[in-house]
C-alpha positions in Angstrom: 0.0 0.0 0.0 3.0 2.3 0.2 2.9 3.2 -3.5 -0.7 4.5 -3.4 -1.5 8.2 -3.0 -2.9 9.3 0.4 -6.4 9.7 -0.9 -6.5 6.1 -2.2 -5.2 4.9 1.2 -7.9 6.7 3.0 -10.6 5.3 0.7 -9.1 1.9 1.3 -9.4 2.4 5.1 -13.1 3.4 4.6 -13.8 0.3 2.6 -12.0 -1.8 5.3 -14.1 -0.4 8.1 -17.4 -0.9 6.1 -16.4 -4.5 5.1 -15.6 -5.5 8.6 -19.0 -4.2 9.9 -21.0 -5.6 7.0 -19.4 -9.1 7.1 -19.8 -9.2 10.9 -23.5 -8.5 10.7 -24.0 -10.9 7.8 -22.2 -13.6 9.6 -24.2 -13.0 12.7 -27.5 -13.1 10.8 -26.5 -16.4 9.1 -25.5 -17.9 12.4 -28.8 -16.7 13.9 -30.7 -18.5 11.1 -28.7 -21.7 11.7 -29.1 -21.8 15.4 -32.4 -20.0 16.0 -31.0 -17.3 18.3 -32.6 -14.4 16.5 -30.9 -11.2 17.6 -28.1 -12.5 19.8 -25.5 -13.6 17.3 -26.3 -10.6 15.0 -25.3 -8.3 17.8 -22.2 -10.4 18.6 -21.3 -10.2 14.9 -21.8 -6.4 14.9 -19.7 -6.0 18.0 -16.9 -8.2 16.5 -17.1 -6.3 13.2 -16.9 -3.0 14.9 -14.0 -4.0 17.1 -12.1 -5.3 14.0 -12.9 -2.2 12.1 -11.7 0.1 14.9 -8.5 -1.9 15.5 -7.6 -2.4 11.8 -8.7 1.1 10.8 -6.6 2.6 13.5 -3.5 0.6 12.4 -4.0 1.5 8.8 -4.5 5.2 9.6 -1.4 5.3 11.8 0.6 3.7 9.0 -0.8 6.1 6.4 -0.1 9.2 8.6 3.4 7.9 9.4 4.3 7.5 5.8 2.9 10.9 5.0 5.1 12.5 7.7 8.2 10.6 6.5 7.5 11.7 2.9 7.4 15.3 4.1 10.7 15.0 5.9 12.3 13.6 2.8 11.0 16.6 0.7 12.7 19.1 3.0 
């Protein structure tokens, strides 16, 4: 991801966050259908998706901001 411009990196972070949440909810809904535990596993999937989105989004954002600051130092 180092060769991408900053705007593309930020768009990628947004897609990552959205995908984590959506896949967590979809997984929870499917597990609810399989086990008959209507809202419980959907909420668990949402919570897991949000936790992964936060953690991974934070890591990606820190990497992006770190590379931006190092690029600015090289330009000076």
